[in-house]
C-alpha positions in Angstrom: 20.4 27.6 11.4 20.6 29.6 8.2 23.2 27.1 6.8 20.9 24.1 7.6 18.0 25.8 5.8 20.2 26.5 2.8 21.4 22.9 2.7 17.9 21.7 2.9 16.8 23.9 0.1 19.7 22.8 -2.1 18.8 19.2 -1.3 15.2 19.8 -2.4 16.4 21.4 -5.6 18.7 18.5 -6.4 15.9 16.0 -5.7 13.5 17.9 -7.9 16.0 18.0 -10.8 17.0 14.4 -10.4 13.8 12.5 -10.0 12.2 13.2 -13.4 15.2 11.8 -15.2 16.1 8.9 -13.0 15.2 5.4 -14.4 13.0 4.8 -11.4 11.7 1.4 -12.5 15.1 -0.2 -13.1 16.5 1.5 -10.0 13.7 0.1 -7.9 14.3 -3.4 -9.4 18.1 -3.4 -8.7 17.7 -1.9 -5.2 15.2 -4.7 -4.4 17.7 -7.3 -5.7 20.5 -5.9 -3.6 18.4 -5.8 -0.5 17.8 -9.5 -0.7 21.5 -10.5 -1.3 22.4 -13.1 1.3 24.9 -11.6 3.7 28.0 -13.5 4.8 27.4 -15.0 8.2 30.1 -13.0 9.9 28.6 -9.7 8.7 24.9 -10.6 9.1 24.1 -9.7 12.7 26.2 -6.4 12.7 24.6 -5.3 9.4 21.1 -6.1 10.7 21.7 -4.2 13.9 23.1 -1.2 12.1 20.1 -1.2 9.7 17.6 -1.6 12.6 19.3 1.2 14.6 19.4 3.5 11.5 15.6 3.1 11.0 14.6 2.7 14.6 13.1 -0.8 14.0 11.7 -2.5 17.1 13.4 -5.9 17.0 11.6 -7.1 20.1 8.5 -7.5 17.9 10.1 -9.5 15.2 9.0 -13.1 14.8 12.5 -14.5 14.6 15.9 -13.7 16.3 18.1 -11.4 14.3 20.6 -14.1 13.3 17.8 -16.0 11.4 17.4 -13.3 8.8 19.5 -13.9 5.7 19.5 -10.4 4.2 18.4 -6.8 4.9 15.4 -7.4 2.7 14.4 -10.4 4.8 14.5 -8.2 8.0 12.5 -5.5 6.2 9.6 -7.8 5.4 9.7 -9.5 8.7 6.6 -11.0 10.3 5.8 -10.0 13.9 5.2 -12.1 17.0 1.6 -13.4 17.2 0.6 -11.0 20.0 2.4 -7.9 18.7 -0.6 -6.4 17.0 -3.9 -7.0 18.9 -6.9 -6.8 16.7 -9.5 -4.2 17.9 -13.2 -4.0 17.5 -15.0 -3.1 14.3 -13.2 -1.9 11.2 -9.4 -1.6 11.8 -6.4 0.1 10.3 -4.6 -2.2 7.8 -1.0 -1.2 8.3 1.6 0.5 10.5 1.9 3.9 9.1 1.1 7.6 9.4 -2.2 8.8 7.9 -1.3 11.2 5.1 -4.8 12.1 4.0 -8.4 11.2 4.7 -11.7 12.6 3.5 -14.9 12.0 1.6 -15.0 10.9 -2.0 -16.7 13.8 -3.7 -17.9 13.6 -7.3 -15.6 10.6 -7.7 -12.5 12.5 -6.5 -10.0 11.9 -3.7 -7.7 14.4 -2.2 -3.9 13.8 -2.8 -2.9 16.8 -0.8 -4.6 20.2 -0.3 -5.3 21.6 -3.8 -4.6 18.4 -5.7 -7.1 15.7 -6.4 -7.4 12.5 -8.5 -10.3 10.2 -9.4 -11.2 6.9 -8.0 -11.7 5.7 -11.6 -8.0 6.5 -12.4 -6.8 4.9 -9.2 -8.7 1.7 -9.7 -8.4 1.9 -13.5 -12.1 1.2 -13.9 -15.1 3.4 -14.3 -17.6 0.8 -12.7 -15.3 0.3 -9.7 -14.7 4.0 -9.3 -18.5 4.7 -9.3 -18.9 2.2 -6.4 -17.1 4.6 -4.0 -19.0 7.8 -5.0 -20.0 9.6 -1.7 -17.9 7.2 0.3 -14.7 7.8 2.2 -11.0 7.2 1.8 -7.9 7.0 4.0 -4.3 7.2 2.7 -1.6 5.5 4.7 2.1 6.3 4.3 4.6 3.6 5.4 8.1 4.8 6.1 11.1 2.4 6.4 10.7 2.2 10.2 7.3 0.6 9.8 6.2 -3.0 9.7 5.6 -3.6 6.0 2.9 -6.2 5.9 -0.7 -5.1 5.1 -3.7 -6.8 6.7 -7.4 -7.1 6.0 -9.4 -4.4 8.0 -12.7 -6.4 8.3 -14.1 -9.8 7.6 -14.9 -9.9 3.9 -15.0 -11.9 0.7 -12.4 -11.0 -2.0 -14.1 -10.0 -5.2 -11.2 -9.1 -7.5 -7.6 -8.2 -7.7 -6.0 -6.1 -10.4 -2.2 -5.5 -10.8 -1.7 -2.2 -12.5 1.9 -1.6 -13.9 3.0 1.9 -13.7 5.7 4.4 -12.6 7.9 4.3 -9.5 7.8 7.9 -8.2 8.6 8.3 -4.5 5.5 8.9 -2.3 7.3 11.3 0.0 6.0 14.8 0.9 7.7 16.5 -2.1 6.1 14.0 -4.6 2.7 14.2 -3.0 2.7 18.0 -3.5 4.3 18.1 -6.9 3.5 14.9 -8.9 0.0 15.1 -10.3 -2.1 12.0 -10.0 0.7 10.3 -8.0 -1.2 7.3 -6.7 -3.0 6.8 -10.0 0.2 6.6 -12.1 2.5 4.5 -9.8 2.5 0.7 -10.0 -0.2 -0.7 -7.7 -2.3 -3.7 -6.6 -6.0 -3.1 -6.3 -8.0 -5.5 -4.0 -11.8 -5.2 -3.9 -13.8 -6.7 -1.0 -17.4 -7.2 0.0 -18.6 -7.6 3.5 -21.4 -10.0 4.6 -23.8 -7.1 4.6 -22.9 -6.1 1.0 -20.7 -3.1 1.8 -17.6 -2.8 -0.4 -14.2 -1.5 0.3 -10.9 -1.5 -1.7 -7.3 -1.5 -0.6 -4.8 -0.2 -3.1 -1.1 -1.0 -2.4 0.9 1.7 -4.2 4.5 1.0 -5.1 7.2 3.7 -5.0 10.9 4.3 -5.8 12.9 1.4 -4.5 9.7 -0.5 -3.8 10.0 -2.9 -6.7 8.0 -5.6 -4.9 4.4 -5.9 -3.9 3.5 -9.5 -3.0 0.0 -10.7 -2.0 -0.4 -13.4 0.6 -3.5 -15.2 -0.8 -2.6 -15.6 -4.4 1.0 -16.4 -5.6 0.3 -15.1 -9.0 0.4 -11.5 -7.6 4.1 -11.0 -7.0 5.7 -8.0 -8.6 9.2 -9.0 -7.7 10.0 -9.7 -11.4 11.7 -7.0 -13.5 9.2 -4.1 -13.9 9.7 -3.5 -17.6 7.3 -5.2 -19.9 5.0 -6.6 -17.1 1.4 -7.0 -18.0 -1.3 -6.4 -15.4 -3.0 -9.5 -14.2 -6.8 -9.3 -13.3 -8.5 -12.0 -11.3 -12.1 -12.3 -10.0 -12.9 -14.7 -7.1 -16.1 -16.7 -7.0 -19.2 -16.4 -9.1 -20.4 -13.0 -7.9 -18.5 -10.3 -9.7 -18.7 -6.6 -10.4 -17.9 -7.4 -14.0 -20.4 -8.0 -16.8 -20.7 -11.2 -18.7 -19.3 -9.4 -21.7 -16.2 -8.5 -19.8 -15.8 -12.0 -18.5 -16.1 -13.4 -22.0 -13.4 -11.1 -23.3 -10.8 -13.1 -21.4 -9.5 -9.9 -19.7 -10.2 -11.4 -16.3 -9.1 -14.8 -15.0 -11.5 -16.7 -12.7 -10.6 -18.2 -9.3 -12.3 -20.0 -6.4 -13.9 -17.8 -3.7 -11.6 -16.4 -1.0 -12.9 -15.2 2.4 -10.5 -13.3 4.6 -10.9 -12.6 8.3 -10.1 -9.3 9.9 -6.4 -9.2 10.7 -5.4 -11.8 8.0 -2.4 -10.8 6.0 -3.2 -9.3 2.6 0.3 -8.6 1.3 3.6 -7.0 1.8 5.8 -4.2 0.5 9.6 -4.4 0.1 10.4 -1.0 1.6 8.1 2.0 2.3 5.1 3.0 0.3 1.4 3.8 0.6 -2.0 2.2 0.9 -5.2 3.9 -0.2 -8.3 2.5 1.5 -11.7 3.2 -0.1 -15.0 2.6 1.6 -18.4 2.8 -0.2 -21.2 5.1 1.1 -22.9 2.4 3.1 -19.8 1.4 4.9 -18.7 5.0 5.5 -22.1 5.8 7.0 -22.1 2.6 9.1 -18.6 3.6 10.5 -19.9 7.2 11.1 -17.0 8.7 9.2 -18.1 12.3 9.3 -16.0 15.1 7.7 -14.7 16.0 11.2 -13.7 12.5 12.1 -11.9 11.9 8.8 -10.1 15.3 9.2 -9.0 14.3 12.7 -7.2 11.2 11.4 -4.7 13.2 9.2 -1.2 13.1 10.5 -2.0 10.4 13.1 0.4 7.4 13.5 -1.5 4.1 13.6 -0.8 0.4 13.8 -2.3 -2.7 12.3 -5.4 -3.7 14.2 -6.2 -0.4 15.9 -9.9 0.5 15.5 -10.7 3.0 12.8 
């Protein structure tokens, strides 16, 4: 027992010393490329089975038989059978994951972990957007390699805007959450802002991590971060005439315009290549409507959830 504890401590020390100096963006890019190398036919099924067993992946849920996947990466971003994730009533969870944190947005701040906070403004890289979620609520979802890695829309809504924010590729594991300040606000991410028919707003932020060099959105092919991370410029798109942005901001050319997009609850929003996190923000009106009390939010922390289960 003592030896196991000592080895664990040594592993933690090695991790802490190594992570700050690793070229995490380039590493993530090349791991992503290797994951999608087409495997020789003779090795394909044995390699897939070994990968699935190592990460306890439920192959019975996969849309296709094992031999139809060309690479480990293809298996990782697999779709599921149509009935694998029934969609529940009301507002639902957007991904298979464990809830790492949940709570109220107080004075514009979210909890990363006990004792560490960050701002909605920094996460969304926008003061007006951040202000929308004052006195609202948030839920942070952690996806591990075992999980299904497609993210879905939690409620019927119109997409208002999407913003790709280039950034770092820190891991989002327990050590990083406790030790990397502003973790979710410094890593690369995709911000999606939605408005319901009643005017409530929510945002889903897909946060990249080490070895997660790809976030790909399902509804707009322009948002695909599979290209080499270095030198990428963040793309910003607003959808439809209604926008949170001022005429001055639109005239600046910072945002591209696109046709309106309405997404149904359960529609696919995007995917991760390997594990990462999603931060879900809800404005005050939506949080009140969903009766997200302090006690209810606290009860969510640590809970495993699946796409489509009611929040």
